[in-house]
Each structure stands twice: as C-alpha cells, then as structure tokens.
N, CA, C and O atoms as CSV, one atom per row, in Angstrom:
chain,resi,resn,atom,element,x,y,z
A,1,MET,N,N,120.602,46.861,119.281
A,1,MET,CA,C,119.496,47.740,119.573
A,1,MET,C,C,119.408,48.829,118.506
A,1,MET,O,O,120.413,49.419,118.109
A,2,GLU,N,N,118.201,49.073,118.063
A,2,GLU,CA,C,118.008,50.075,117.015
A,2,GLU,C,C,117.960,51.494,117.579
A,2,GLU,O,O,118.119,52.455,116.826
A,3,GLU,N,N,117.748,51.642,118.859
A,3,GLU,CA,C,117.695,52.959,119.467
A,3,GLU,C,C,119.055,53.639,119.483
A,3,GLU,O,O,119.127,54.867,119.524
A,4,ASP,N,N,120.122,52.871,119.451
A,4,ASP,CA,C,121.463,53.424,119.537
A,4,ASP,C,C,122.036,53.829,118.184
A,4,ASP,O,O,123.161,54.325,118.120
A,5,LYS,N,N,121.294,53.630,117.116
A,5,LYS,CA,C,121.806,53.985,115.792
A,5,LYS,C,C,121.843,55.491,115.617
A,5,LYS,O,O,120.949,56.201,116.079
A,6,ILE,N,N,122.853,55.963,114.966
A,6,ILE,CA,C,122.994,57.377,114.668
A,6,ILE,C,C,122.470,57.610,113.257
A,6,ILE,O,O,122.853,56.917,112.314
A,7,VAL,N,N,121.601,58.583,113.130
A,7,VAL,CA,C,121.037,58.902,111.823
A,7,VAL,C,C,121.888,59.986,111.197
A,7,VAL,O,O,122.102,61.042,111.793
A,8,MET,N,N,122.365,59.729,110.017
A,8,MET,CA,C,123.204,60.694,109.310
A,8,MET,C,C,122.341,61.475,108.321
A,8,MET,O,O,121.661,60.886,107.482
A,9,ILE,N,N,122.374,62.784,108.421
A,9,ILE,CA,C,121.646,63.651,107.503
A,9,ILE,C,C,122.667,64.259,106.550
A,9,ILE,O,O,123.679,64.804,106.991
A,10,PRO,N,N,122.414,64.173,105.266
A,10,PRO,CA,C,123.368,64.759,104.315
A,10,PRO,C,C,123.525,66.260,104.534
A,10,PRO,O,O,122.575,66.947,104.912
A,11,TYR,N,N,124.722,66.753,104.296
A,11,TYR,CA,C,125.026,68.163,104.496
A,11,TYR,C,C,124.138,69.059,103.637
A,11,TYR,O,O,123.707,70.119,104.091
A,12,VAL,N,N,123.861,68.648,102.411
A,12,VAL,CA,C,123.053,69.446,101.493
A,12,VAL,C,C,121.628,69.585,102.022
A,12,VAL,O,O,121.041,70.663,101.935
A,13,ALA,N,N,121.068,68.517,102.565
A,13,ALA,CA,C,119.715,68.565,103.107
A,13,ALA,C,C,119.658,69.491,104.324
A,13,ALA,O,O,118.710,70.260,104.485
A,14,HIS,N,N,120.670,69.410,105.168
A,14,HIS,CA,C,120.719,70.268,106.350
A,14,HIS,C,C,120.815,71.741,105.957
A,14,HIS,O,O,120.098,72.577,106.507
A,15,GLU,N,N,121.688,72.060,105.019
A,15,GLU,CA,C,121.857,73.447,104.592
A,15,GLU,C,C,120.594,73.995,103.934
A,15,GLU,O,O,120.235,75.151,104.157
A,16,SER,N,N,119.923,73.188,103.134
A,16,SER,CA,C,118.704,73.681,102.492
A,16,SER,C,C,117.602,73.918,103.524
A,16,SER,O,O,116.840,74.877,103.400
A,17,ALA,N,N,117.510,73.074,104.522
A,17,ALA,CA,C,116.524,73.272,105.587
A,17,ALA,C,C,116.842,74.532,106.384
A,17,ALA,O,O,115.936,75.281,106.749
A,18,MET,N,N,118.116,74.767,106.654
A,18,MET,CA,C,118.502,75.976,107.394
A,18,MET,C,C,118.210,77.235,106.578
A,18,MET,O,O,117.759,78.235,107.135
A,19,ASN,N,N,118.459,77.202,105.273
A,19,ASN,CA,C,118.161,78.362,104.420
A,19,ASN,C,C,116.668,78.661,104.399
A,19,ASN,O,O,116.267,79.823,104.456
A,20,ARG,N,N,115.839,77.614,104.318
A,20,ARG,CA,C,114.387,77.820,104.336
A,20,ARG,C,C,113.943,78.427,105.664
A,20,ARG,O,O,113.090,79.313,105.690
A,21,MET,N,N,114.523,77.949,106.766
A,21,MET,CA,C,114.161,78.472,108.076
A,21,MET,C,C,114.587,79.940,108.218
A,21,MET,O,O,113.846,80.737,108.793
A,22,GLU,N,N,115.745,80.299,107.713
A,22,GLU,CA,C,116.197,81.684,107.780
A,22,GLU,C,C,115.278,82.602,106.987
A,22,GLU,O,O,114.953,83.697,107.447
A,23,ARG,N,N,114.853,82.174,105.800
A,23,ARG,CA,C,113.933,82.990,105.004
A,23,ARG,C,C,112.593,83.144,105.708
A,23,ARG,O,O,112.011,84.228,105.705
A,24,ALA,N,N,112.102,82.071,106.309
A,24,ALA,CA,C,110.828,82.142,107.035
A,24,ALA,C,C,110.938,83.093,108.227
A,24,ALA,O,O,110.006,83.849,108.503
A,25,ASN,N,N,112.056,83.062,108.926
A,25,ASN,CA,C,112.263,83.963,110.068
A,25,ASN,C,C,112.324,85.422,109.625
A,25,ASN,O,O,111.798,86.298,110.311
A,26,LYS,N,N,112.960,85.688,108.488
A,26,LYS,CA,C,113.016,87.061,107.984
A,26,LYS,C,C,111.622,87.549,107.636
A,26,LYS,O,O,111.264,88.682,107.956
A,27,ARG,N,N,110.825,86.700,106.979
A,27,ARG,CA,C,109.450,87.091,106.647
A,27,ARG,C,C,108.635,87.352,107.902
A,27,ARG,O,O,107.847,88.296,107.948
A,28,LEU,N,N,108.820,86.521,108.919
A,28,LEU,CA,C,108.099,86.707,110.175
A,28,LEU,C,C,108.437,88.043,110.810
A,28,LEU,O,O,107.538,88.736,111.285
A,29,TRP,N,N,109.718,88.427,110.831
A,29,TRP,CA,C,110.107,89.707,111.416
A,29,TRP,C,C,109.547,90.877,110.629
A,29,TRP,O,O,109.160,91.888,111.215
A,30,VAL,N,N,109.497,90.755,109.309
A,30,VAL,CA,C,108.920,91.830,108.494
A,30,VAL,C,C,107.436,91.981,108.800
A,30,VAL,O,O,106.943,93.103,108.923
A,31,ILE,N,N,106.721,90.874,108.924
A,31,ILE,CA,C,105.293,90.923,109.238
A,31,ILE,C,C,105.068,91.551,110.608
A,31,ILE,O,O,104.169,92.377,110.768
A,32,ILE,N,N,105.865,91.175,111.589
A,32,ILE,CA,C,105.729,91.743,112.932
A,32,ILE,C,C,105.996,93.239,112.906
A,32,ILE,O,O,105.275,94.002,113.550
A,33,LEU,N,N,107.010,93.673,112.180
A,33,LEU,CA,C,107.341,95.094,112.095
A,33,LEU,C,C,106.222,95.880,111.415
A,33,LEU,O,O,105.860,96.959,111.883
A,34,VAL,N,N,105.675,95.361,110.330
A,34,VAL,CA,C,104.591,96.052,109.630
A,34,VAL,C,C,103.352,96.129,110.511
A,34,VAL,O,O,102.681,97.161,110.537
A,35,MET,N,N,103.039,95.066,111.228
A,35,MET,CA,C,101.880,95.096,112.126
A,35,MET,C,C,102.084,96.114,113.247
A,35,MET,O,O,101.150,96.835,113.599
A,36,PHE,N,N,103.273,96.181,113.802
A,36,PHE,CA,C,103.564,97.134,114.870
A,36,PHE,C,C,103.402,98.570,114.371
A,36,PHE,O,O,102.805,99.401,115.057
A,37,ILE,N,N,103.923,98.861,113.197
A,37,ILE,CA,C,103.794,100.207,112.628
A,37,ILE,C,C,102.329,100.521,112.359
A,37,ILE,O,O,101.878,101.636,112.625
A,38,GLY,N,N,101.579,99.554,111.834
A,38,GLY,CA,C,100.162,99.765,111.575
A,38,GLY,C,C,99.374,100.044,112.837
A,38,GLY,O,O,98.495,100.907,112.841
A,39,ILE,N,N,99.672,99.332,113.900
A,39,ILE,CA,C,98.982,99.550,115.172
A,39,ILE,C,C,99.322,100.935,115.732
A,39,ILE,O,O,98.448,101.627,116.254
A,40,MET,N,N,100.588,101.332,115.624
A,40,MET,CA,C,100.979,102.652,116.116
A,40,MET,C,C,100.266,103.756,115.324
A,40,MET,O,O,99.801,104.731,115.914
A,41,ILE,N,N,100.178,103.615,114.029
A,41,ILE,CA,C,99.478,104.611,113.212
A,41,ILE,C,C,98.003,104.644,113.576
A,41,ILE,O,O,97.413,105.720,113.665
A,42,TYR,N,N,97.402,103.484,113.786
A,42,TYR,CA,C,95.981,103.420,114.143
A,42,TYR,C,C,95.698,104.178,115.436
A,42,TYR,O,O,94.717,104.918,115.519
A,43,PHE,N,N,96.546,103.999,116.439
A,43,PHE,CA,C,96.305,104.651,117.721
A,43,PHE,C,C,96.692,106.126,117.720
A,43,PHE,O,O,96.232,106.873,118.584
A,44,LEU,N,N,97.521,106.567,116.780
A,44,LEU,CA,C,97.916,107.968,116.738
A,44,LEU,C,C,96.956,108.816,115.912
A,44,LEU,O,O,96.999,110.043,116.002
A,45,LEU,N,N,96.096,108.199,115.114
A,45,LEU,CA,C,95.146,108.974,114.321
A,45,LEU,C,C,94.082,109.586,115.223
A,45,LEU,O,O,93.684,108.973,116.214
A,46,PRO,N,N,93.617,110.793,114.890
A,46,PRO,CA,C,92.560,111.403,115.715
A,46,PRO,C,C,91.252,110.634,115.536
A,46,PRO,O,O,90.885,110.275,114.417
A,47,THR,N,N,90.550,110.381,116.649
A,47,THR,CA,C,89.310,109.613,116.586
A,47,THR,C,C,88.111,110.381,117.098
A,47,THR,O,O,86.991,109.874,117.045
A,48,GLU,N,N,88.316,111.597,117.596
A,48,GLU,CA,C,87.206,112.360,118.150
A,48,GLU,C,C,86.466,113.105,117.053
A,48,GLU,O,O,87.077,113.612,116.112
A,49,VAL,N,N,85.151,113.168,117.179
A,49,VAL,CA,C,84.308,113.914,116.250
A,49,VAL,C,C,83.828,115.151,116.989
A,49,VAL,O,O,83.375,115.063,118.130
A,50,THR,N,N,83.926,116.291,116.345
A,50,THR,CA,C,83.473,117.518,116.995
A,50,THR,C,C,81.961,117.502,117.103
A,50,THR,O,O,81.263,117.146,116.154
A,51,THR,N,N,81.464,117.887,118.260
A,51,THR,CA,C,80.019,117.822,118.498
A,51,THR,C,C,79.304,119.072,118.025
A,51,THR,O,O,78.073,119.090,118.026
A,52,SER,N,N,80.008,120.114,117.622
A,52,SER,CA,C,79.346,121.343,117.191
A,52,SER,C,C,78.586,121.130,115.881
A,52,SER,O,O,77.574,121.791,115.648
A,53,ASP,N,N,79.045,120.236,115.038
A,53,ASP,CA,C,78.370,119.982,113.774
A,53,ASP,C,C,77.152,119.088,113.935
A,53,ASP,O,O,76.268,119.098,113.079
A,54,THR,N,N,77.086,118.331,114.994
A,54,THR,CA,C,76.001,117.367,115.156
A,54,THR,C,C,75.057,117.726,116.296
A,54,THR,O,O,74.291,116.876,116.751
A,55,SER,N,N,75.098,118.963,116.763
A,55,SER,CA,C,74.242,119.331,117.890
A,55,SER,C,C,72.796,119.479,117.440
A,55,SER,O,O,72.522,119.875,116.307
A,56,GLN,N,N,71.887,119.159,118.333
A,56,GLN,CA,C,70.460,119.270,118.046
A,56,GLN,C,C,69.805,120.129,119.122
A,56,GLN,O,O,70.061,119.952,120.313
A,57,ASP,N,N,68.954,121.066,118.689
A,57,ASP,CA,C,68.214,121.907,119.616
A,57,ASP,C,C,66.744,121.523,119.539
A,57,ASP,O,O,66.154,121.509,118.458
A,58,VAL,N,N,66.162,121.215,120.675
A,58,VAL,CA,C,64.751,120.848,120.723
A,58,VAL,C,C,64.031,121.905,121.558
A,58,VAL,O,O,64.441,122.212,122.678
A,59,GLN,N,N,62.954,122.458,121.000
A,59,GLN,CA,C,62.210,123.496,121.697
A,59,GLN,C,C,60.739,123.102,121.742
A,59,GLN,O,O,60.176,122.656,120.742
A,60,ASP,N,N,60.115,123.270,122.918
A,60,ASP,CA,C,58.682,123.010,123.052
A,60,ASP,C,C,57.904,124.255,122.653
A,60,ASP,O,O,58.277,125.375,123.003
A,61,VAL,N,N,56.835,124.048,121.928
A,61,VAL,CA,C,55.985,125.143,121.477
A,61,VAL,C,C,54.580,124.844,121.977
A,61,VAL,O,O,54.289,123.719,122.385
A,62,GLU,N,N,53.714,125.839,121.946
A,62,GLU,CA,C,52.351,125.648,122.443
A,62,GLU,C,C,51.671,124.481,121.730
A,62,GLU,O,O,52.024,124.138,120.601
A,63,ASN,N,N,50.720,123.894,122.383
A,63,ASN,CA,C,49.948,122.733,121.925
A,63,ASN,C,C,50.844,121.498,121.751
A,63,ASN,O,O,50.564,120.639,120.915
A,64,SER,N,N,51.879,121.418,122.512
A,64,SER,CA,C,52.828,120.289,122.553
A,64,SER,C,C,53.412,119.935,121.196
A,64,SER,O,O,53.708,118.770,120.932
A,65,GLU,N,N,53.578,120.919,120.342
A,65,GLU,CA,C,54.296,120.685,119.077
A,65,GLU,C,C,55.785,120.844,119.355
A,65,GLU,O,O,56.182,121.632,120.214
A,66,VAL,N,N,56.582,120.115,118.646
A,66,VAL,CA,C,58.022,120.158,118.862
A,66,VAL,C,C,58.703,120.611,117.576
A,66,VAL,O,O,58.496,120.025,116.513
A,67,ASN,N,N,59.518,121.662,117.682
A,67,ASN,CA,C,60.334,122.120,116.565
A,67,ASN,C,C,61.772,121.662,116.818
A,67,ASN,O,O,62.321,121.850,117.904
A,68,GLN,N,N,62.345,121.078,115.822
A,68,GLN,CA,C,63.685,120.544,115.993
A,68,GLN,C,C,64.581,121.125,114.905
A,68,GLN,O,O,64.263,121.057,113.717
A,69,THR,N,N,65.694,121.692,115.326
A,69,THR,CA,C,66.658,122.211,114.359
A,69,THR,C,C,67.943,121.412,114.511
A,69,THR,O,O,68.397,121.158,115.626
A,70,ILE,N,N,68.518,121.022,113.400
A,70,ILE,CA,C,69.744,120.237,113.420
A,70,ILE,C,C,70.866,121.084,112.859
A,70,ILE,O,O,70.721,121.679,111.791
A,71,GLY,N,N,71.972,121.145,113.561
A,71,GLY,CA,C,73.119,121.915,113.101
A,71,GLY,C,C,72.969,123.374,113.424
A,71,GLY,O,O,72.330,123.734,114.413
A,72,ASP,N,N,73.552,124.226,112.598
A,72,ASP,CA,C,73.522,125.674,112.850
A,72,ASP,C,C,72.324,126.321,112.201
A,72,ASP,O,O,72.142,127.534,112.311
C-alpha cells in the first residue's frame, strides 16, 4: 500500500522552510505593532473644530433683505 509510505524530507529543506516562516512571523508582528501604534495616534489626536471661527450671524432688515456676516 502506498498510503503507508513515510516521506522523508531532507534536514536542509526543513531548516530553510522554518527560517522563512520565522522571518515571515517577525514581519507580521512588526506590521501589527505599527498598525496598533498608528490607530492609537489617530484616536488620540484632537478632532474637534472650534465653532467660534465659523459662526454666522443672520439678521433680517426691512424689505426682506438679509445681511450676513461671517466670523467676527
């Protein structure tokens, strides 16, 4: 029966595959760490805009004319 055969993998091939996997895992952890730091920085940055600079005053004047002043 061919199902019972044991496949022998050379030691050199096994070691090279393990080294490649270790390097890939290290790169993956670095990417995860950089993404985590980036997300933390994104959420810690201030995102609110002060409304005092963008306020608008609208006043009605006779004959239904509208005067609009923007800012201060």
